[in-house]
TIVOBA-81136 format. One record per residue (C-alpha): x, y, z; residue number from 1. Coordinates in Angstrom, 1 decimal. Layout:
REM TIVOBA-81136
{x->X | y->Y | z->Z | balum->NUM};
...
***
This chain:
REM TIVOBA-81136
{x->115.8 | y->56.7 | z->120.4 | balum->1};
{x->114.1 | y->55.3 | z->117.3 | balum->2};
{x->112.6 | y->52.0 | z->116.3 | balum->3};
{x->111.9 | y->49.9 | z->113.2 | balum->4};
{x->109.4 | y->47.1 | z->112.7 | balum->5};
{x->111.3 | y->44.0 | z->111.5 | balum->6};
{x->109.4 | y->41.8 | z->109.1 | balum->7};
{x->112.2 | y->39.3 | z->109.5 | balum->8};
{x->112.0 | y->39.0 | z->113.3 | balum->9};
{x->108.3 | y->39.9 | z->113.4 | balum->10};
{x->108.9 | y->42.4 | z->116.2 | balum->11};
{x->109.7 | y->46.1 | z->116.7 | balum->12};
{x->113.4 | y->46.8 | z->117.4 | balum->13};
{x->114.5 | y->49.9 | z->119.3 | balum->14};
{x->117.8 | y->51.6 | z->118.7 | balum->15};
{x->119.7 | y->54.6 | z->120.0 | balum->16};
{x->120.7 | y->57.1 | z->117.2 | balum->17};
{x->123.2 | y->59.8 | z->117.1 | balum->18};
{x->123.5 | y->62.0 | z->114.0 | balum->19};
{x->126.2 | y->64.7 | z->113.7 | balum->20};
{x->125.0 | y->68.3 | z->113.2 | balum->21};
{x->124.3 | y->69.1 | z->109.6 | balum->22};
{x->126.9 | y->70.9 | z->107.6 | balum->23};
{x->125.0 | y->74.0 | z->106.4 | balum->24};
{x->125.9 | y->75.3 | z->102.9 | balum->25};
{x->128.0 | y->72.4 | z->101.5 | balum->26};
{x->128.3 | y->72.0 | z->97.7 | balum->27};
{x->127.7 | y->68.3 | z->98.3 | balum->28};
{x->124.9 | y->66.6 | z->100.2 | balum->29};
{x->126.1 | y->66.0 | z->103.7 | balum->30};
{x->126.3 | y->62.3 | z->104.4 | balum->31};
{x->128.0 | y->60.3 | z->107.1 | balum->32};
{x->129.4 | y->56.8 | z->107.5 | balum->33};
{x->127.3 | y->54.7 | z->109.8 | balum->34};
{x->128.5 | y->52.7 | z->112.8 | balum->35};
{x->126.2 | y->49.8 | z->113.8 | balum->36};
{x->126.7 | y->49.0 | z->117.5 | balum->37};
{x->125.5 | y->45.9 | z->119.2 | balum->38};
{x->124.5 | y->46.1 | z->122.9 | balum->39};
{x->123.5 | y->49.7 | z->122.3 | balum->40};
{x->121.8 | y->49.9 | z->125.7 | balum->41};
{x->125.2 | y->49.4 | z->127.3 | balum->42};
{x->127.7 | y->50.9 | z->125.0 | balum->43};
{x->126.0 | y->53.6 | z->123.0 | balum->44};
{x->127.1 | y->56.6 | z->125.1 | balum->45};
{x->130.6 | y->55.3 | z->125.3 | balum->46};
{x->131.0 | y->54.8 | z->121.6 | balum->47};
{x->129.2 | y->58.0 | z->120.6 | balum->48};
{x->131.5 | y->60.0 | z->123.0 | balum->49};
{x->134.7 | y->58.4 | z->121.7 | balum->50};
{x->133.6 | y->58.9 | z->118.1 | balum->51};
{x->132.7 | y->62.5 | z->118.6 | balum->52};
{x->136.0 | y->63.2 | z->120.3 | balum->53};
{x->138.1 | y->61.5 | z->117.5 | balum->54};
{x->136.1 | y->63.2 | z->114.8 | balum->55};
{x->137.8 | y->66.5 | z->115.8 | balum->56};
{x->141.1 | y->65.3 | z->114.6 | balum->57};
{x->141.6 | y->61.8 | z->113.2 | balum->58};
{x->138.4 | y->60.1 | z->112.1 | balum->59};
{x->135.2 | y->61.1 | z->110.4 | balum->60};
{x->131.9 | y->62.2 | z->112.0 | balum->61};
{x->129.6 | y->59.2 | z->112.0 | balum->62};
{x->126.0 | y->58.2 | z->112.5 | balum->63};
{x->125.9 | y->55.8 | z->115.5 | balum->64};
{x->123.1 | y->53.2 | z->115.6 | balum->65};
{x->123.1 | y->51.5 | z->118.9 | balum->66};
{x->120.8 | y->48.4 | z->118.7 | balum->67};
{x->119.1 | y->47.6 | z->122.0 | balum->68};
{x->119.1 | y->44.0 | z->123.1 | balum->69};
{x->116.1 | y->41.7 | z->123.2 | balum->70};
{x->117.7 | y->38.3 | z->123.6 | balum->71};
{x->121.5 | y->38.1 | z->123.1 | balum->72};
{x->121.7 | y->34.3 | z->123.2 | balum->73};
{x->119.1 | y->34.1 | z->120.4 | balum->74};
{x->120.3 | y->37.0 | z->118.3 | balum->75};
{x->124.1 | y->36.8 | z->118.5 | balum->76};
{x->124.8 | y->33.1 | z->118.2 | balum->77};
{x->125.0 | y->31.8 | z->114.6 | balum->78};
{x->124.4 | y->28.2 | z->115.4 | balum->79};
{x->122.1 | y->26.2 | z->117.8 | balum->80};
{x->123.6 | y->24.2 | z->120.7 | balum->81};
{x->121.6 | y->21.7 | z->122.7 | balum->82};
{x->122.8 | y->23.2 | z->126.0 | balum->83};
{x->121.1 | y->26.5 | z->125.2 | balum->84};
{x->117.5 | y->26.2 | z->123.8 | balum->85};
{x->117.4 | y->29.9 | z->122.9 | balum->86};
{x->120.5 | y->29.9 | z->120.8 | balum->87};
{x->121.1 | y->29.9 | z->117.0 | balum->88};
{x->119.2 | y->32.7 | z->115.3 | balum->89};
{x->122.2 | y->34.9 | z->114.7 | balum->90};
{x->121.9 | y->34.7 | z->110.9 | balum->91};
{x->118.2 | y->35.7 | z->111.2 | balum->92};
{x->119.4 | y->38.7 | z->113.2 | balum->93};
{x->121.8 | y->39.6 | z->110.4 | balum->94};
{x->118.9 | y->39.3 | z->108.0 | balum->95};
{x->117.1 | y->41.9 | z->110.1 | balum->96};
{x->120.1 | y->44.2 | z->109.9 | balum->97};
{x->120.5 | y->43.7 | z->106.2 | balum->98};
{x->116.8 | y->43.8 | z->105.1 | balum->99};
{x->115.1 | y->46.0 | z->107.7 | balum->100};
{x->117.6 | y->48.2 | z->109.7 | balum->101};
{x->120.1 | y->49.3 | z->107.1 | balum->102};
{x->117.4 | y->50.3 | z->104.5 | balum->103};
{x->115.5 | y->52.2 | z->107.2 | balum->104};
{x->118.7 | y->54.1 | z->108.2 | balum->105};
{x->119.5 | y->54.8 | z->104.6 | balum->106};
{x->116.0 | y->56.2 | z->104.0 | balum->107};
{x->115.5 | y->58.3 | z->107.1 | balum->108};
{x->119.1 | y->59.5 | z->107.9 | balum->109};
{x->121.9 | y->61.1 | z->105.9 | balum->110};
{x->123.8 | y->57.8 | z->105.7 | balum->111};
{x->126.8 | y->57.2 | z->103.4 | balum->112};
{x->127.7 | y->53.9 | z->102.0 | balum->113};
{x->130.6 | y->53.3 | z->104.4 | balum->114};
{x->129.5 | y->51.1 | z->107.3 | balum->115};
{x->131.1 | y->49.7 | z->110.5 | balum->116};
{x->129.9 | y->46.8 | z->112.6 | balum->117};
{x->130.9 | y->46.7 | z->116.3 | balum->118};
{x->130.3 | y->44.0 | z->118.9 | balum->119};
{x->131.6 | y->42.8 | z->122.3 | balum->120};
{x->131.6 | y->39.2 | z->123.6 | balum->121};
{x->128.8 | y->37.4 | z->121.9 | balum->122};
{x->128.4 | y->40.5 | z->119.8 | balum->123};
{x->132.0 | y->40.1 | z->118.7 | balum->124};
{x->131.1 | y->36.6 | z->117.6 | balum->125};
{x->128.4 | y->37.7 | z->115.3 | balum->126};
{x->130.6 | y->40.5 | z->114.0 | balum->127};
{x->133.1 | y->37.9 | z->112.8 | balum->128};
{x->130.3 | y->35.7 | z->111.5 | balum->129};
{x->129.1 | y->38.6 | z->109.5 | balum->130};
{x->132.5 | y->39.2 | z->108.0 | balum->131};
{x->133.0 | y->35.6 | z->106.9 | balum->132};
{x->129.4 | y->34.9 | z->105.7 | balum->133};
{x->128.3 | y->38.4 | z->104.4 | balum->134};
{x->131.5 | y->40.4 | z->103.7 | balum->135};
{x->129.6 | y->42.9 | z->101.4 | balum->136};
{x->127.4 | y->44.0 | z->104.3 | balum->137};
{x->130.0 | y->46.2 | z->106.1 | balum->138};
{x->133.3 | y->47.8 | z->105.3 | balum->139};
{x->134.8 | y->47.7 | z->108.8 | balum->140};
{x->134.5 | y->45.2 | z->111.7 | balum->141};
{x->135.3 | y->45.6 | z->115.4 | balum->142};
{x->135.2 | y->42.5 | z->117.5 | balum->143};
{x->136.0 | y->43.1 | z->121.2 | balum->144};
{x->136.9 | y->40.0 | z->123.1 | balum->145};
{x->134.7 | y->37.8 | z->120.8 | balum->146};
{x->133.2 | y->34.6 | z->122.1 | balum->147};
{x->134.9 | y->32.4 | z->119.5 | balum->148};
{x->134.6 | y->29.4 | z->121.9 | balum->149};
{x->131.0 | y->29.0 | z->120.8 | balum->150};
{x->129.8 | y->25.7 | z->119.5 | balum->151};
{x->133.2 | y->23.9 | z->120.0 | balum->152};
{x->135.1 | y->26.5 | z->118.0 | balum->153};
{x->132.9 | y->26.0 | z->114.9 | balum->154};
{x->133.2 | y->29.5 | z->113.6 | balum->155};
{x->136.8 | y->29.8 | z->114.5 | balum->156};
{x->137.5 | y->26.8 | z->112.2 | balum->157};
{x->135.2 | y->28.2 | z->109.5 | balum->158};
{x->137.0 | y->31.6 | z->109.6 | balum->159};
{x->140.3 | y->29.9 | z->109.0 | balum->160};
{x->139.0 | y->28.3 | z->105.8 | balum->161};
{x->137.1 | y->31.4 | z->104.6 | balum->162};
{x->140.1 | y->33.7 | z->105.1 | balum->163};
{x->142.4 | y->31.2 | z->103.3 | balum->164};
{x->140.2 | y->30.9 | z->100.2 | balum->165};
{x->138.6 | y->34.3 | z->99.7 | balum->166};
{x->139.6 | y->37.9 | z->99.1 | balum->167};
{x->138.7 | y->40.7 | z->101.5 | balum->168};
{x->140.2 | y->43.7 | z->99.8 | balum->169};
{x->138.7 | y->46.9 | z->101.2 | balum->170};
{x->137.6 | y->45.2 | z->104.4 | balum->171};
{x->139.1 | y->46.0 | z->107.8 | balum->172};
{x->139.0 | y->44.0 | z->111.1 | balum->173};
{x->140.1 | y->44.9 | z->114.6 | balum->174};
{x->140.1 | y->42.4 | z->117.4 | balum->175};
{x->140.6 | y->43.4 | z->121.1 | balum->176};
{x->141.7 | y->40.7 | z->123.5 | balum->177};
{x->141.0 | y->41.0 | z->127.2 | balum->178};
{x->143.0 | y->39.4 | z->130.0 | balum->179};
{x->140.7 | y->36.6 | z->131.1 | balum->180};
{x->143.4 | y->34.3 | z->132.3 | balum->181};
{x->143.8 | y->33.0 | z->135.8 | balum->182};
{x->146.2 | y->34.9 | z->138.0 | balum->183};
{x->149.7 | y->33.8 | z->137.4 | balum->184};
{x->149.2 | y->32.7 | z->133.8 | balum->185};
{x->150.7 | y->34.3 | z->130.7 | balum->186};
{x->150.1 | y->34.1 | z->127.0 | balum->187};
{x->152.4 | y->31.1 | z->126.5 | balum->188};
{x->150.7 | y->29.3 | z->129.4 | balum->189};
{x->147.3 | y->29.8 | z->127.8 | balum->190};
{x->148.3 | y->28.8 | z->124.3 | balum->191};
{x->149.6 | y->25.4 | z->125.7 | balum->192};
{x->146.6 | y->24.9 | z->128.0 | balum->193};
{x->143.7 | y->22.6 | z->127.4 | balum->194};
{x->141.4 | y->23.5 | z->130.3 | balum->195};
{x->137.9 | y->24.7 | z->129.6 | balum->196};
{x->138.5 | y->27.8 | z->131.7 | balum->197};
{x->140.9 | y->29.2 | z->129.1 | balum->198};
{x->138.8 | y->28.4 | z->126.1 | balum->199};
{x->137.7 | y->32.0 | z->125.7 | balum->200};
{x->141.0 | y->33.7 | z->125.4 | balum->201};
{x->142.7 | y->30.7 | z->123.8 | balum->202};
{x->140.2 | y->30.7 | z->120.9 | balum->203};
{x->140.7 | y->34.4 | z->120.3 | balum->204};
{x->144.5 | y->34.1 | z->120.3 | balum->205};
{x->144.2 | y->31.2 | z->117.8 | balum->206};
{x->142.0 | y->33.3 | z->115.6 | balum->207};
{x->144.4 | y->36.2 | z->115.7 | balum->208};
{x->147.3 | y->34.0 | z->114.9 | balum->209};
{x->145.7 | y->32.3 | z->111.9 | balum->210};
{x->144.3 | y->35.6 | z->110.6 | balum->211};
{x->147.7 | y->37.2 | z->110.7 | balum->212};
{x->149.1 | y->34.3 | z->108.7 | balum->213};
{x->146.7 | y->35.0 | z->105.8 | balum->214};
{x->148.8 | y->37.7 | z->104.2 | balum->215};
{x->147.4 | y->37.5 | z->100.7 | balum->216};
{x->143.6 | y->37.9 | z->101.2 | balum->217};
{x->143.6 | y->41.7 | z->101.3 | balum->218};
{x->142.1 | y->42.0 | z->104.8 | balum->219};
{x->143.4 | y->44.9 | z->106.8 | balum->220};
{x->143.8 | y->43.4 | z->110.2 | balum->221};
{x->145.1 | y->44.5 | z->113.6 | balum->222};
{x->144.7 | y->43.2 | z->117.1 | balum->223};
{x->145.8 | y->44.0 | z->120.6 | balum->224};
{x->146.1 | y->42.2 | z->123.9 | balum->225};
{x->145.1 | y->44.3 | z->126.9 | balum->226};
{x->147.0 | y->42.9 | z->129.8 | balum->227};
{x->145.4 | y->45.2 | z->132.3 | balum->228};
{x->141.8 | y->44.9 | z->131.2 | balum->229};
{x->139.2 | y->42.2 | z->131.8 | balum->230};
{x->136.2 | y->41.1 | z->129.7 | balum->231};
{x->134.1 | y->44.1 | z->130.7 | balum->232};
{x->136.7 | y->46.9 | z->131.2 | balum->233};
{x->138.3 | y->46.3 | z->127.8 | balum->234};
{x->135.5 | y->48.1 | z->125.9 | balum->235};
{x->136.6 | y->51.6 | z->126.6 | balum->236};
{x->140.1 | y->51.4 | z->125.4 | balum->237};
{x->139.5 | y->48.9 | z->122.7 | balum->238};
{x->136.8 | y->51.0 | z->121.0 | balum->239};
{x->139.2 | y->53.9 | z->120.9 | balum->240};
{x->142.1 | y->51.9 | z->119.5 | balum->241};
{x->139.9 | y->50.2 | z->117.0 | balum->242};
{x->138.6 | y->53.5 | z->115.5 | balum->243};
{x->142.2 | y->54.8 | z->115.3 | balum->244};
{x->143.2 | y->51.7 | z->113.4 | balum->245};
{x->140.2 | y->51.7 | z->111.0 | balum->246};
{x->140.7 | y->55.3 | z->110.1 | balum->247};
{x->144.5 | y->55.7 | z->110.4 | balum->248};
{x->144.5 | y->57.2 | z->106.9 | balum->249};
{x->141.9 | y->59.8 | z->107.6 | balum->250};
{x->143.9 | y->62.6 | z->109.3 | balum->251};
{x->145.7 | y->65.2 | z->107.1 | balum->252};
{x->149.4 | y->64.8 | z->107.6 | balum->253};
{x->152.5 | y->66.4 | z->106.0 | balum->254};
{x->151.6 | y->69.9 | z->106.8 | balum->255};
{x->154.7 | y->71.1 | z->108.7 | balum->256};
{x->156.6 | y->72.0 | z->105.5 | balum->257};
{x->153.8 | y->74.4 | z->104.6 | balum->258};
{x->153.9 | y->76.2 | z->107.9 | balum->259};
{x->157.7 | y->76.6 | z->107.7 | balum->260};
{x->158.4 | y->80.1 | z->106.3 | balum->261};
{x->161.8 | y->78.9 | z->105.0 | balum->262};
{x->160.4 | y->76.0 | z->103.0 | balum->263};
{x->159.3 | y->78.2 | z->100.0 | balum->264};
{x->156.2 | y->76.0 | z->99.5 | balum->265};
{x->153.6 | y->77.6 | z->97.2 | balum->266};
{x->149.9 | y->78.1 | z->97.5 | balum->267};
{x->149.4 | y->75.7 | z->94.6 | balum->268};
{x->151.4 | y->73.0 | z->96.4 | balum->269};
{x->149.4 | y->73.5 | z->99.5 | balum->270};
{x->146.0 | y->73.1 | z->97.7 | balum->271};
{x->147.3 | y->70.1 | z->95.8 | balum->272};
{x->148.4 | y->68.5 | z->99.0 | balum->273};
{x->145.0 | y->69.1 | z->100.6 | balum->274};
{x->143.0 | y->68.0 | z->97.5 | balum->275};
{x->145.1 | y->64.9 | z->97.0 | balum->276};
{x->144.5 | y->63.9 | z->100.7 | balum->277};
{x->140.7 | y->64.3 | z->100.4 | balum->278};
{x->140.6 | y->62.5 | z->97.1 | balum->279};
{x->142.4 | y->59.5 | z->98.8 | balum->280};
{x->139.9 | y->59.7 | z->101.7 | balum->281};
{x->137.0 | y->59.7 | z->99.2 | balum->282};
{x->138.4 | y->56.6 | z->97.5 | balum->283};
{x->138.7 | y->54.9 | z->100.9 | balum->284};
{x->135.3 | y->55.9 | z->102.0 | balum->285};
{x->133.6 | y->55.1 | z->98.8 | balum->286};
{x->132.0 | y->58.5 | z->98.2 | balum->287};
{x->133.1 | y->62.1 | z->97.9 | balum->288};
{x->134.5 | y->63.6 | z->101.0 | balum->289};
{x->135.3 | y->67.3 | z->101.3 | balum->290};
{x->137.1 | y->69.0 | z->104.3 | balum->291};
{x->134.7 | y->69.2 | z->107.2 | balum->292};
{x->133.0 | y->72.5 | z->108.0 | balum->293};
{x->135.5 | y->75.0 | z->109.4 | balum->294};
{x->138.4 | y->72.6 | z->108.7 | balum->295};
{x->140.1 | y->75.0 | z->106.2 | balum->296};
{x->139.5 | y->77.9 | z->108.7 | balum->297};
{x->141.5 | y->76.0 | z->111.3 | balum->298};
{x->144.3 | y->75.6 | z->108.8 | balum->299};
{x->144.0 | y->79.3 | z->107.9 | balum->300};
{x->144.5 | y->80.3 | z->111.5 | balum->301};
{x->147.9 | y->78.6 | z->111.7 | balum->302};
{x->149.0 | y->80.4 | z->108.6 | balum->303};
{x->147.6 | y->83.7 | z->110.1 | balum->304};
{x->149.8 | y->83.2 | z->113.1 | balum->305};
{x->152.8 | y->83.0 | z->110.8 | balum->306};
{x->151.7 | y->85.9 | z->108.7 | balum->307};
{x->151.4 | y->83.8 | z->105.5 | balum->308};
{x->148.7 | y->85.9 | z->103.9 | balum->309};
{x->148.5 | y->84.1 | z->100.6 | balum->310};
{x->148.1 | y->80.7 | z->102.2 | balum->311};
{x->145.4 | y->82.1 | z->104.6 | balum->312};
{x->143.4 | y->83.4 | z->101.6 | balum->313};
{x->143.9 | y->80.1 | z->99.7 | balum->314};
{x->142.4 | y->78.1 | z->102.7 | balum->315};
{x->139.5 | y->80.5 | z->103.2 | balum->316};
{x->138.7 | y->80.6 | z->99.5 | balum->317};
{x->138.5 | y->76.8 | z->99.4 | balum->318};
{x->136.3 | y->76.9 | z->102.5 | balum->319};
{x->133.9 | y->79.2 | z->100.7 | balum->320};
{x->134.1 | y->77.1 | z->97.5 | balum->321};
{x->133.2 | y->74.0 | z->99.5 | balum->322};
{x->130.5 | y->75.7 | z->101.5 | balum->323};
{x->129.1 | y->78.5 | z->99.3 | balum->324};
{x->126.0 | y->79.0 | z->101.4 | balum->325};
{x->127.7 | y->78.9 | z->104.8 | balum->326};
{x->127.6 | y->82.2 | z->106.7 | balum->327};
{x->130.5 | y->80.9 | z->108.8 | balum->328};
{x->132.7 | y->80.5 | z->105.8 | balum->329};
{x->132.2 | y->84.2 | z->104.8 | balum->330};
{x->132.6 | y->85.3 | z->108.4 | balum->331};
{x->136.0 | y->83.6 | z->108.5 | balum->332};
{x->137.1 | y->85.6 | z->105.5 | balum->333};
{x->135.6 | y->88.9 | z->106.9 | balum->334};
{x->137.6 | y->88.4 | z->110.1 | balum->335};
{x->140.8 | y->87.8 | z->108.1 | balum->336};
{x->140.3 | y->91.1 | z->106.3 | balum->337};
{x->139.7 | y->92.9 | z->109.5 | balum->338};
{x->143.0 | y->91.7 | z->110.8 | balum->339};
{x->144.5 | y->93.0 | z->107.6 | balum->340};
{x->142.9 | y->96.4 | z->108.3 | balum->341};
{x->141.0 | y->96.1 | z->105.0 | balum->342};
{x->137.6 | y->97.4 | z->106.1 | balum->343};
{x->136.2 | y->97.5 | z->102.5 | balum->344};
{x->136.7 | y->93.8 | z->101.9 | balum->345};
{x->135.7 | y->92.9 | z->105.4 | balum->346};
{x->132.4 | y->94.8 | z->104.9 | balum->347};
{x->131.8 | y->92.9 | z->101.7 | balum->348};
{x->132.1 | y->89.5 | z->103.4 | balum->349};
{x->130.2 | y->90.6 | z->106.6 | balum->350};
{x->127.3 | y->91.7 | z->104.4 | balum->351};
{x->127.3 | y->88.2 | z->102.9 | balum->352};
{x->127.2 | y->86.8 | z->106.4 | balum->353};
{x->124.0 | y->88.8 | z->107.1 | balum->354};
{x->122.5 | y->87.6 | z->103.8 | balum->355};
{x->123.0 | y->83.9 | z->104.7 | balum->356};
{x->122.9 | y->83.9 | z->108.5 | balum->357};
{x->119.9 | y->82.3 | z->110.3 | balum->358};
{x->121.1 | y->82.6 | z->113.9 | balum->359};
{x->119.6 | y->85.6 | z->115.6 | balum->360};
{x->122.4 | y->86.1 | z->118.1 | balum->361};
{x->125.1 | y->85.9 | z->115.4 | balum->362};
{x->123.0 | y->88.1 | z->113.1 | balum->363};
{x->122.9 | y->90.8 | z->115.7 | balum->364};
{x->126.6 | y->90.5 | z->116.5 | balum->365};
{x->127.6 | y->90.7 | z->112.8 | balum->366};
{x->125.1 | y->93.5 | z->112.1 | balum->367};
{x->126.9 | y->95.6 | z->114.7 | balum->368};
{x->130.2 | y->95.0 | z->113.0 | balum->369};
{x->128.7 | y->96.0 | z->109.6 | balum->370};
{x->127.2 | y->99.2 | z->111.1 | balum->371};
{x->130.6 | y->100.2 | z->112.5 | balum->372};
{x->132.3 | y->99.4 | z->109.2 | balum->373};
{x->129.8 | y->101.4 | z->107.3 | balum->374};
{x->130.3 | y->104.4 | z->109.6 | balum->375};
{x->134.0 | y->104.3 | z->109.1 | balum->376};
{x->134.0 | y->103.7 | z->105.4 | balum->377};
***
């Protein structure tokens, strides 16, 4: 938990914070994209867990900032309505995020420039308001069952106009739609209905339809209707699907041909494939991205299992090149040479592990290996 005093709101605002473990020994400063999550006191653990799980395979590690609520009606509604005296300070809340919170996160934590804004219900409303009024504030937007019925569909109609007349290249939006219909109704029934009870889902469906029709504004957009989930249960599955959509380009693909011993692919082709992928990821993220710690070791293991020695070495050499002060990178190389029964080279890399290592348990474990290798050499 952390907090920042907001000069905009004239109050201290608390937030939950999750920062991935630092990558020791990287050639580049380790920075992470940041996900700003509304209703942090309700959804922080959920989103942090999903993000951590997906970062093992298909999305980047991220800093999660879960903003705790003070007054949702005040902070998340971008216009005032007479029926709710507390409403209408949503743009002031966005001022707080832009002027107070983001600078604080950038100063105190290893934050990269890529930012994602996530909200559910009224939170989803202000997420969409942020996209149409401050598109430069975030890169990615997730609106889960957003309350677009607010103020007689005022911001739904505004979004139609903004999306039709502006460019959103480099921006991505995912909208999750819960099943809030009365039992027995279907999508067609809702779209043709005029009852107040269907305003919520009808407004979202209308927004999705009009957004999909704007094919030339550069916005990367996707949505999904969750037939079996209501307004509250949708969050679990929609957050997962949203992150998969937003970072669908992040995972390294096309590797099967390199694992195939009959494909005759070269080490140079392998490294070019990996480097091209992470160059593309860097371009999408807006800053330099190298393979995560131990990523190349994982690739090397698959080549080890297929006895592709040159490709194993290529992966581990890149691991060391990217993380020249990482004891784990040198340990991976030492283990490889032990498997090859090359004790001289294994000893060379284990000595480097001892030189760089700062974990006492691992230091003792590796020292024992070095002692054995020295006795046998």
